[in-house]
MIDOBA-126620 format. One line per field, with one value per residue: residue in three letters; residue number from 0; x, y, z of N, C-alpha, C in turn. Coordinates in nm, 3 decimals. Layout:
residuo ALA/...
num NUM/...
neast X/...
nnorth Y/...
nup Z/...
caeast X/...
canorth Y/...
caup Z/...
ceast X/...
cnorth Y/...
cup Z/...
//
This chain:
residuo MET/LYS/ILE/THR/VAL/ILE/GLY/CYS/TRP/GLY/GLY/TYR/PRO/ALA/LYS/ASN/GLU/ALA/SER/SER/GLY/TYR/LEU/LEU/GLU/TYR/GLU/ASP/TYR/ARG/ILE/LEU/LEU/ASP/CYS/GLY/SER/GLY/VAL/LEU/SER/GLN/LEU/GLN/ASN/HIS/MET/LYS/PRO/GLU/GLU/LEU/ASP/ALA/VAL/VAL/LEU/THR/HIS/TYR/HIS/PRO/ASP/HIS/VAL/ALA/ASP/ILE/GLY/VAL/LEU/GLN/HIS/ALA/VAL/LEU/ILE/GLN/ASN/ILE/LEU/ASN/GLY/SER/LYS/LYS/ASN/ILE/PRO/ILE/TYR/GLY/HIS/THR/LEU/ASP/VAL/ALA/GLU/PHE/GLU/LYS/LEU/THR/TYR/LYS/ASP/ILE/THR/HIS/GLY/LEU/ALA/TYR/THR/GLU/ASP/GLU/PRO/LEU/GLN/ILE/GLY/PRO/LEU/THR/PHE/THR/PHE/LEU/ARG/THR/LYS/HIS/PRO/VAL/PRO/CYS/PHE/ALA/MET/ARG/ILE/GLU/ALA/GLY/GLY/GLN/VAL/ILE/VAL/TYR/THR/GLY/ASP/SER/ALA/TYR/MET/GLU/GLU/LEU/ALA/ASP/PHE/ALA/SER/ASN/ALA/ASN/VAL/LEU/LEU/CYS/GLU/SER/ASN/PHE/TYR/GLY/ASP/MET/ASP/GLY/SER/GLY/PRO/GLY/HIS/MET/THR/GLY/ARG/GLU/ALA/GLY/LYS/ILE/ALA/GLU/LYS/ALA/ASP/VAL/GLN/LEU/LEU/LEU/LEU/THR/HIS/LEU/PRO/HIS/TYR/GLY/ASP/HIS/THR/GLN/LEU/LYS/SER/GLU/ALA/GLY/GLU/SER/PHE/LYS/GLY/GLU/ILE/ALA/VAL/ALA/ARG/ASN/ALA/MET/GLU/PHE/GLN/LEU
num 0/1/2/3/4/5/6/7/8/9/10/11/12/13/14/15/16/17/18/19/20/21/22/23/24/25/26/27/28/29/30/31/32/33/34/35/36/37/38/39/40/41/42/43/44/45/46/47/48/49/50/51/52/53/54/55/56/57/58/59/60/61/62/63/64/65/66/67/68/69/70/71/72/73/74/75/76/77/78/79/80/81/82/83/84/85/86/87/88/89/90/91/92/93/94/95/96/97/98/99/100/101/102/103/104/105/106/107/108/109/110/111/112/113/114/115/116/117/118/119/120/121/122/123/124/125/126/127/128/129/130/131/132/133/134/135/136/137/138/139/140/141/142/143/144/145/146/147/148/149/150/151/152/153/154/155/156/157/158/159/160/161/162/163/164/165/166/167/168/169/170/171/172/173/174/175/176/177/178/179/180/181/182/183/184/185/186/187/188/189/190/191/192/193/194/195/196/197/198/199/200/201/202/203/204/205/206/207/208/209/210/211/212/213/214/215/216/217/218/219/220/221/222/223/224/225/226/227/228/229/230/231/232/233/234/235/236/237/238/239/240/241/242/243
neast 0.091/0.037/0.061/-0.053/-0.024/-0.234/-0.381/-0.367/-0.420/-0.644/-0.913/-0.912/-0.789/-0.444/-0.264/-0.223/-0.256/-0.444/-0.722/-0.831/-0.757/-0.634/-0.467/-0.500/-0.298/-0.318/-0.223/-0.372/-0.601/-0.733/-0.837/-0.987/-0.942/-1.135/-1.224/-1.174/-1.169/-0.976/-0.871/-0.938/-0.808/-0.519/-0.507/-0.506/-0.247/-0.149/-0.302/-0.603/-0.880/-1.120/-1.022/-1.019/-1.116/-1.297/-1.423/-1.400/-1.558/-1.477/-1.637/-1.905/-1.812/-1.663/-1.416/-1.366/-1.494/-1.566/-1.481/-1.626/-1.844/-1.737/-1.546/-1.756/-1.871/-1.627/-1.595/-1.819/-1.802/-1.603/-1.654/-1.826/-1.690/-1.535/-1.716/-1.750/-1.880/-1.830/-1.859/-1.858/-1.834/-1.902/-1.839/-2.014/-2.125/-2.478/-2.560/-2.617/-2.882/-2.902/-2.664/-2.576/-2.685/-2.632/-2.425/-2.489/-2.483/-2.671/-2.582/-2.324/-2.229/-2.239/-2.403/-2.289/-2.334/-2.175/-2.110/-1.992/-2.031/-1.976/-1.697/-1.608/-1.554/-1.377/-1.294/-1.008/-0.928/-1.002/-1.205/-1.295/-1.454/-1.452/-1.665/-1.556/-1.470/-1.637/-1.789/-1.977/-2.062/-1.852/-1.621/-1.312/-1.076/-0.996/-0.770/-0.687/-0.480/-0.299/-0.171/-0.088/-0.150/-0.292/-0.420/-0.648/-0.733/-0.948/-1.148/-1.092/-1.163/-0.906/-0.949/-0.946/-0.984/-0.939/-0.634/-0.639/-0.779/-0.639/-0.414/-0.093/-0.070/0.088/0.121/0.000/-0.220/-0.300/-0.475/-0.388/-0.456/-0.403/-0.192/0.065/-0.002/-0.284/-0.641/-0.800/-1.072/-1.319/-1.391/-1.320/-1.072/-0.754/-0.404/-0.015/0.103/-0.115/-0.152/0.066/0.076/-0.120/-0.011/0.220/0.052/-0.056/0.148/0.274/0.418/0.503/0.412/0.219/0.140/-0.109/-0.379/-0.350/-0.258/-0.290/-0.112/0.169/0.457/0.521/0.703/0.686/0.468/0.588/0.752/0.634/0.459/0.689/0.731/0.623/0.565/0.828/0.898/0.897/0.812/0.655/0.594/0.282/0.322/0.223/0.211/0.349/0.495/0.418/0.538/0.438
nnorth -0.113/0.218/0.559/0.881/1.209/1.442/1.668/1.803/1.979/2.112/2.239/2.440/2.508/2.576/2.828/2.804/2.549/2.214/2.114/1.796/1.512/1.213/0.971/0.696/0.379/0.081/-0.180/-0.154/0.022/0.300/0.518/0.797/0.906/1.085/1.418/1.710/2.121/2.233/2.010/1.869/2.021/1.986/1.739/1.687/1.726/1.459/1.265/1.233/1.369/1.223/0.941/0.809/0.542/0.540/0.685/0.751/0.849/1.022/1.180/1.458/1.723/2.017/2.030/1.826/1.750/1.927/1.967/1.772/1.861/1.971/1.745/1.603/1.740/1.776/1.544/1.501/1.709/1.608/1.376/1.444/1.578/1.371/1.199/0.960/0.729/0.740/0.676/0.728/0.553/0.686/0.651/0.678/0.770/0.699/0.842/1.101/1.194/1.385/1.479/1.253/1.177/1.375/1.245/1.109/1.196/1.269/1.106/1.049/1.028/0.781/0.743/0.514/0.316/0.285/0.096/0.048/-0.219/-0.423/-0.591/-0.434/-0.440/-0.289/-0.275/-0.451/-0.382/-0.393/-0.242/-0.163/-0.006/0.232/0.412/0.726/1.010/1.284/1.626/1.555/1.256/1.038/0.846/0.626/0.457/0.153/-0.034/-0.290/-0.493/-0.722/-0.830/-0.577/-0.270/0.013/0.246/0.513/0.795/0.991/1.231/1.322/1.269/1.193/0.840/0.514/0.282/0.337/0.233/-0.020/-0.094/-0.020/-0.163/-0.308/-0.148/-0.076/0.188/0.470/0.692/0.997/1.187/1.533/1.779/1.958/2.110/1.991/2.074/2.140/2.097/1.910/1.758/1.879/2.013/1.766/1.661/1.566/1.568/1.614/1.442/1.259/1.122/1.010/0.785/0.636/0.535/0.412/0.208/0.069/-0.026/0.015/0.098/0.332/0.662/0.933/1.213/1.415/1.660/1.908/2.195/2.552/2.702/2.775/2.565/2.259/2.077/2.080/1.873/1.659/1.595/1.574/1.353/1.177/1.132/0.934/0.737/0.522/0.448/0.529/0.858/1.096/1.451/1.507/1.618/1.855/1.636/1.448/1.107/0.761/0.426/0.133
nup 0.015/-0.050/0.095/0.042/0.147/0.088/0.212/0.520/0.702/0.996/1.077/0.860/0.570/0.473/0.342/0.013/0.050/0.187/0.379/0.545/0.383/0.235/-0.004/-0.079/-0.214/-0.351/-0.536/-0.846/-0.746/-0.623/-0.321/-0.194/0.137/0.258/0.195/0.197/0.234/-0.040/-0.141/-0.387/-0.589/-0.488/-0.523/-0.791/-0.843/-0.844/-0.982/-1.199/-1.095/-1.167/-1.224/-0.948/-0.782/-0.534/-0.249/0.089/0.390/0.675/0.858/0.816/0.850/0.761/0.735/0.633/0.403/0.235/-0.042/-0.162/-0.346/-0.563/-0.659/-0.749/-0.983/-1.110/-1.206/-1.352/-1.568/-1.707/-1.780/-1.992/-2.147/-2.226/-2.295/-2.116/-1.848/-1.589/-1.266/-0.939/-0.616/-0.298/0.041/0.325/0.673/0.807/1.012/0.987/0.789/0.611/0.521/0.412/0.189/0.026/-0.092/-0.326/-0.617/-0.935/-1.213/-1.126/-0.875/-0.625/-0.280/-0.070/0.230/0.570/0.863/1.156/1.253/1.081/0.875/0.577/0.230/0.013/-0.316/-0.336/-0.091/0.284/0.523/0.874/1.105/1.382/1.623/1.693/1.976/1.943/1.833/1.655/1.515/1.396/1.266/1.298/1.079/0.974/0.766/0.548/0.353/0.178/0.382/0.504/0.731/0.753/1.023/1.020/1.216/1.171/1.333/1.665/2.034/2.308/2.350/2.468/2.350/2.082/2.110/2.065/1.852/1.651/1.681/1.597/1.347/1.038/0.972/1.147/1.133/1.256/1.422/1.557/1.688/1.905/2.134/2.382/2.630/2.642/2.620/2.425/2.490/2.470/2.241/2.097/2.029/1.958/2.141/2.091/2.285/2.367/2.102/2.085/2.321/2.236/1.990/2.116/2.280/2.078/1.935/1.686/1.367/1.283/1.363/1.202/1.239/1.204/1.088/1.144/1.398/1.328/1.446/1.660/1.734/1.499/1.546/1.819/1.858/1.745/1.910/2.214/2.124/2.115/2.354/2.521/2.253/2.147/1.881/1.510/1.458/1.250/1.128/0.944/0.584/0.313/0.014/0.098/0.123/0.149/0.137/0.196
caeast -0.025/0.110/-0.067/0.003/-0.063/-0.329/-0.407/-0.322/-0.462/-0.717/-1.010/-0.899/-0.670/-0.329/-0.224/-0.195/-0.255/-0.572/-0.752/-0.818/-0.734/-0.524/-0.484/-0.450/-0.325/-0.319/-0.206/-0.436/-0.708/-0.723/-0.926/-0.950/-0.975/-1.206/-1.227/-1.168/-1.141/-0.861/-0.864/-0.959/-0.665/-0.388/-0.531/-0.482/-0.075/-0.100/-0.387/-0.697/-1.041/-1.235/-0.963/-1.068/-1.216/-1.406/-1.397/-1.432/-1.560/-1.485/-1.779/-1.925/-1.770/-1.644/-1.283/-1.324/-1.619/-1.600/-1.475/-1.713/-1.916/-1.642/-1.537/-1.880/-1.836/-1.502/-1.662/-1.935/-1.751/-1.502/-1.771/-1.921/-1.602/-1.494/-1.796/-1.754/-1.977/-1.747/-1.962/-1.777/-1.863/-1.848/-1.865/-2.010/-2.208/-2.617/-2.603/-2.683/-2.912/-2.908/-2.547/-2.502/-2.796/-2.547/-2.304/-2.541/-2.534/-2.693/-2.536/-2.190/-2.176/-2.362/-2.363/-2.273/-2.334/-2.076/-2.120/-1.912/-2.069/-1.931/-1.622/-1.658/-1.480/-1.359/-1.211/-0.905/-0.909/-1.101/-1.215/-1.340/-1.484/-1.476/-1.711/-1.469/-1.518/-1.604/-1.919/-2.080/-2.078/-1.713/-1.577/-1.201/-1.082/-0.881/-0.766/-0.599/-0.448/-0.183/-0.071/-0.047/-0.238/-0.305/-0.526/-0.668/-0.847/-1.029/-1.139/-1.120/-1.058/-0.832/-1.002/-0.852/-1.021/-0.816/-0.509/-0.675/-0.849/-0.514/-0.313/0.021/-0.082/0.217/0.123/-0.090/-0.241/-0.335/-0.520/-0.280/-0.471/-0.361/-0.010/0.030/-0.082/-0.417/-0.730/-0.880/-1.162/-1.448/-1.380/-1.339/-0.936/-0.588/-0.268/0.057/0.108/-0.191/-0.147/0.183/-0.015/-0.231/0.099/0.299/-0.011/-0.094/0.272/0.252/0.549/0.479/0.287/0.202/0.049/-0.200/-0.530/-0.259/-0.338/-0.245/-0.034/0.303/0.590/0.462/0.789/0.663/0.390/0.626/0.829/0.517/0.443/0.790/0.763/0.556/0.596/0.978/0.895/0.913/0.714/0.664/0.475/0.217/0.298/0.170/0.249/0.439/0.450/0.491/0.553/0.446
canorth -0.011/0.369/0.630/1.001/1.343/1.530/1.782/1.775/2.066/2.111/2.340/2.519/2.480/2.689/2.883/2.685/2.365/2.195/2.046/1.644/1.435/1.128/0.898/0.537/0.327/-0.056/-0.254/-0.019/0.081/0.422/0.536/0.906/0.892/1.237/1.527/1.864/2.223/2.268/1.848/1.842/2.133/1.896/1.558/1.656/1.697/1.332/1.213/1.306/1.307/1.105/0.794/0.748/0.436/0.541/0.817/0.729/0.990/0.978/1.234/1.531/1.875/2.066/2.068/1.662/1.686/2.054/1.929/1.689/1.899/1.980/1.646/1.570/1.845/1.760/1.406/1.553/1.790/1.506/1.271/1.513/1.592/1.237/1.062/0.866/0.740/0.732/0.701/0.692/0.557/0.735/0.559/0.745/0.692/0.702/0.887/1.220/1.153/1.500/1.494/1.121/1.198/1.466/1.186/1.062/1.305/1.214/0.915/1.084/0.984/0.721/0.717/0.385/0.334/0.165/0.067/-0.043/-0.356/-0.546/-0.501/-0.341/-0.460/-0.215/-0.297/-0.546/-0.327/-0.434/-0.158/-0.190/0.130/0.226/0.536/0.836/1.111/1.426/1.662/1.485/1.132/1.019/0.706/0.576/0.325/0.024/-0.062/-0.400/-0.558/-0.795/-0.826/-0.454/-0.242/0.142/0.324/0.678/0.804/1.072/1.328/1.198/1.312/1.056/0.724/0.378/0.195/0.334/0.189/-0.178/-0.062/0.046/-0.283/-0.360/-0.133/-0.054/0.310/0.522/0.809/1.012/1.352/1.585/1.891/2.049/2.114/1.898/2.152/2.161/1.988/1.888/1.685/1.967/2.013/1.647/1.647/1.497/1.643/1.501/1.350/1.144/1.056/0.907/0.715/0.554/0.458/0.318/0.103/0.000/-0.102/0.029/0.115/0.456/0.731/0.996/1.350/1.519/1.751/2.006/2.326/2.666/2.809/2.699/2.460/2.125/1.987/2.017/1.802/1.535/1.583/1.526/1.224/1.099/1.113/0.792/0.638/0.544/0.436/0.648/0.950/1.212/1.520/1.516/1.799/1.863/1.567/1.354/1.001/0.636/0.316/0.027
caup -0.011/-0.028/0.128/0.015/0.200/-0.020/0.311/0.668/0.810/1.091/1.039/0.736/0.471/0.512/0.195/-0.093/0.074/0.203/0.515/0.555/0.255/0.211/-0.133/-0.060/-0.344/-0.352/-0.683/-0.933/-0.703/-0.558/-0.256/-0.128/0.274/0.339/0.097/0.264/0.170/-0.131/-0.173/-0.524/-0.643/-0.499/-0.555/-0.924/-0.846/-0.830/-1.068/-1.225/-1.001/-1.217/-1.193/-0.843/-0.759/-0.426/-0.171/0.218/0.459/0.843/0.902/0.769/0.883/0.612/0.662/0.546/0.294/0.148/-0.155/-0.261/-0.425/-0.671/-0.698/-0.839/-1.062/-1.174/-1.289/-1.466/-1.677/-1.769/-1.842/-2.065/-2.240/-2.290/-2.366/-2.030/-1.766/-1.468/-1.142/-0.824/-0.511/-0.179/0.118/0.439/0.763/0.756/1.127/0.965/0.667/0.491/0.479/0.355/0.085/-0.061/-0.164/-0.442/-0.727/-1.100/-1.224/-1.126/-0.773/-0.522/-0.141/0.008/0.396/0.642/1.016/1.287/1.323/1.034/0.758/0.442/0.106/-0.095/-0.437/-0.285/0.081/0.367/0.593/0.940/1.148/1.521/1.621/1.761/2.030/1.831/1.878/1.559/1.452/1.299/1.233/1.263/1.000/0.990/0.617/0.541/0.206/0.168/0.570/0.574/0.787/0.769/1.048/0.985/1.359/1.164/1.442/1.802/2.166/2.347/2.404/2.512/2.228/1.971/2.085/2.003/1.702/1.564/1.724/1.539/1.229/0.974/0.984/1.234/1.092/1.388/1.420/1.658/1.691/2.030/2.199/2.504/2.768/2.589/2.655/2.326/2.468/2.442/2.063/2.012/1.920/2.042/2.177/2.037/2.390/2.338/1.995/2.153/2.428/2.166/1.900/2.199/2.327/1.957/1.895/1.559/1.313/1.222/1.357/1.142/1.332/1.095/1.157/1.240/1.442/1.262/1.545/1.736/1.623/1.513/1.594/1.965/1.874/1.747/2.057/2.273/2.103/2.152/2.547/2.513/2.185/2.072/1.712/1.411/1.392/1.151/1.114/0.786/0.515/0.165/-0.110/0.176/0.090/0.270/0.032/0.286
ceast 0.085/0.011/0.019/-0.048/-0.100/-0.318/-0.382/-0.353/-0.609/-0.800/-1.042/-0.796/-0.553/-0.310/-0.159/-0.182/-0.414/-0.598/-0.752/-0.829/-0.611/-0.568/-0.409/-0.451/-0.268/-0.321/-0.264/-0.549/-0.664/-0.815/-0.892/-0.996/-1.007/-1.157/-1.248/-1.138/-0.995/-0.819/-0.824/-0.851/-0.550/-0.373/-0.457/-0.306/-0.048/-0.181/-0.522/-0.836/-1.103/-1.141/-0.964/-1.142/-1.289/-1.330/-1.467/-1.452/-1.544/-1.600/-1.775/-1.892/-1.689/-1.480/-1.263/-1.399/-1.630/-1.603/-1.517/-1.808/-1.867/-1.596/-1.630/-1.897/-1.759/-1.564/-1.772/-1.875/-1.666/-1.607/-1.823/-1.830/-1.537/-1.586/-1.790/-1.898/-1.935/-1.864/-1.886/-1.831/-1.821/-1.919/-1.891/-2.127/-2.326/-2.661/-2.661/-2.726/-2.886/-2.787/-2.519/-2.604/-2.715/-2.420/-2.343/-2.570/-2.552/-2.650/-2.342/-2.106/-2.239/-2.304/-2.365/-2.284/-2.224/-2.154/-2.005/-1.934/-2.016/-1.821/-1.676/-1.560/-1.504/-1.298/-1.133/-0.868/-1.010/-1.087/-1.323/-1.339/-1.518/-1.523/-1.603/-1.539/-1.517/-1.773/-2.023/-2.024/-1.944/-1.658/-1.403/-1.202/-0.949/-0.897/-0.657/-0.604/-0.337/-0.089/-0.024/-0.176/-0.228/-0.456/-0.547/-0.782/-0.953/-1.020/-1.166/-1.066/-1.017/-0.950/-0.936/-0.871/-0.926/-0.691/-0.532/-0.742/-0.713/-0.366/-0.200/0.006/0.087/0.233/-0.022/-0.102/-0.322/-0.384/-0.426/-0.310/-0.466/-0.214/-0.062/-0.025/-0.194/-0.515/-0.841/-1.016/-1.292/-1.496/-1.353/-1.174/-0.846/-0.485/-0.170/0.092/0.029/-0.229/-0.003/0.187/-0.042/-0.112/0.149/0.212/-0.023/0.050/0.265/0.381/0.538/0.378/0.307/0.118/0.002/-0.333/-0.463/-0.304/-0.222/-0.157/0.070/0.414/0.518/0.594/0.776/0.519/0.449/0.730/0.773/0.468/0.540/0.808/0.711/0.609/0.776/0.986/0.927/0.767/0.742/0.529/0.407/0.269/0.266/0.232/0.348/0.373/0.517/0.459/0.545/0.499
cnorth 0.116/0.459/0.806/1.125/1.427/1.670/1.703/1.884/2.067/2.232/2.409/2.483/2.609/2.730/2.813/2.550/2.308/2.122/1.870/1.601/1.328/1.040/0.791/0.441/0.184/-0.144/-0.101/0.024/0.185/0.474/0.663/0.924/1.063/1.316/1.667/1.979/2.209/2.119/1.858/1.920/2.042/1.792/1.536/1.687/1.537/1.245/1.317/1.286/1.228/0.971/0.740/0.654/0.427/0.617/0.749/0.843/0.958/1.079/1.366/1.692/1.900/2.051/1.900/1.637/1.795/2.053/1.819/1.712/1.915/1.867/1.605/1.667/1.824/1.617/1.415/1.594/1.663/1.385/1.318/1.514/1.459/1.142/0.976/0.804/0.693/0.777/0.641/0.661/0.614/0.714/0.677/0.676/0.780/0.814/1.050/1.194/1.239/1.522/1.325/1.136/1.269/1.384/1.159/1.208/1.265/1.094/0.934/1.034/0.888/0.681/0.609/0.420/0.259/0.198/0.023/-0.219/-0.445/-0.461/-0.485/-0.353/-0.360/-0.223/-0.447/-0.483/-0.380/-0.306/-0.182/-0.047/0.125/0.393/0.594/0.907/1.203/1.455/1.614/1.360/1.117/0.900/0.701/0.472/0.261/-0.022/-0.185/-0.474/-0.588/-0.793/-0.708/-0.376/-0.080/0.189/0.447/0.699/0.896/1.183/1.288/1.305/1.206/0.920/0.608/0.308/0.210/0.256/0.012/-0.167/-0.083/-0.062/-0.325/-0.291/-0.090/0.107/0.365/0.660/0.886/1.162/1.400/1.734/2.011/2.013/2.000/1.981/2.226/2.037/2.001/1.809/1.741/1.974/1.915/1.633/1.590/1.599/1.503/1.415/1.226/1.070/0.950/0.811/0.605/0.458/0.351/0.168/-0.005/-0.069/-0.074/0.104/0.223/0.539/0.896/1.108/1.399/1.587/1.835/2.145/2.450/2.797/2.695/2.634/2.331/2.044/1.962/1.905/1.633/1.488/1.511/1.394/1.115/1.068/0.980/0.704/0.629/0.513/0.536/0.729/1.054/1.285/1.540/1.685/1.728/1.756/1.467/1.199/0.869/0.503/0.251/-0.131
cup -0.001/-0.014/0.098/0.059/0.134/0.080/0.449/0.741/0.901/1.077/0.889/0.661/0.518/0.349/0.093/-0.070/0.110/0.329/0.488/0.418/0.251/0.084/-0.106/-0.189/-0.293/-0.465/-0.766/-0.872/-0.589/-0.485/-0.189/0.025/0.287/0.199/0.117/0.162/0.070/-0.146/-0.306/-0.607/-0.602/-0.514/-0.721/-0.975/-0.898/-0.927/-1.085/-1.120/-1.058/-1.215/-1.067/-0.845/-0.634/-0.355/-0.036/0.285/0.616/0.906/0.805/0.799/0.738/0.590/0.602/0.440/0.184/0.008/-0.251/-0.341/-0.551/-0.717/-0.776/-1.004/-1.165/-1.245/-1.380/-1.575/-1.749/-1.829/-1.947/-2.182/-2.316/-2.339/-2.234/-1.981/-1.627/-1.343/-1.018/-0.665/-0.388/-0.053/0.267/0.538/0.725/0.890/1.090/0.814/0.575/0.446/0.364/0.215/-0.024/-0.118/-0.287/-0.552/-0.860/-1.098/-1.225/-1.019/-0.727/-0.387/-0.127/0.164/0.444/0.770/1.048/1.298/1.188/0.916/0.670/0.354/0.026/-0.198/-0.339/-0.115/0.171/0.472/0.718/1.055/1.310/1.517/1.730/1.875/1.972/1.860/1.759/1.529/1.358/1.347/1.207/1.165/1.019/0.841/0.611/0.385/0.216/0.268/0.604/0.613/0.776/0.868/1.048/1.140/1.321/1.270/1.541/1.901/2.199/2.382/2.357/2.377/2.092/1.941/2.033/1.885/1.647/1.592/1.601/1.384/1.178/1.015/1.084/1.210/1.171/1.398/1.537/1.644/1.799/2.069/2.370/2.618/2.753/2.600/2.508/2.358/2.426/2.283/2.003/1.963/2.008/2.089/2.084/2.155/2.366/2.242/2.027/2.201/2.336/2.071/2.029/2.247/2.185/1.897/1.733/1.523/1.305/1.241/1.311/1.214/1.237/1.154/1.223/1.307/1.312/1.342/1.604/1.657/1.617/1.540/1.744/1.958/1.843/1.865/2.181/2.286/2.153/2.316/2.546/2.418/2.125/1.971/1.640/1.436/1.302/1.122/0.971/0.727/0.362/0.077/-0.001/0.152/0.153/0.186/0.165/0.194
//
């Protein structure tokens, strides 16, 4: 598997960058994890939007879904120009019916529901989901293929269950929107220190800190995570790639 950071900012995109979006590739299959503000523009540095095989969303906050509408229009326009009939499945939860219904657009995209009750096969990859602690329903995802595992927390306050969910993952893509002396539990986010605790308990190979704050020194997030986790730690940045 290969994962590419398309956007890594929390809340809104930094200048010339994007909020949450990650391109996952396995064999010839391409899945976009979240599609926040600025993601469609950045995605085109790596591939054409209409070449996506699927999109999977953690939740419906704008910094994770703002570019769904423009993705739909991009596919619509390319279908017209190329005489093609591309239709992309977009997976999301149904705990917000109004937002879920927006995932279906004409014959361009169609919304498909996931739950945390059973695994979901998307192309050659197996997804399982875990509801997180966030002001709106949000789900972490564990993605497995070919003996490799990537876990993406989505947005969440600290919860012990994430360590079991991420057990022995090759990569833990973990939100880290707050610094260690702050309390992110109210808005539903974690600190770098809390991300490190999860990574250590889960015994992951790589901790990738993301959903970054727009202030402070991000190297502090890494050092705080390293207080607990002694494995490899990286802070996400635009176009960063990891090949498993």
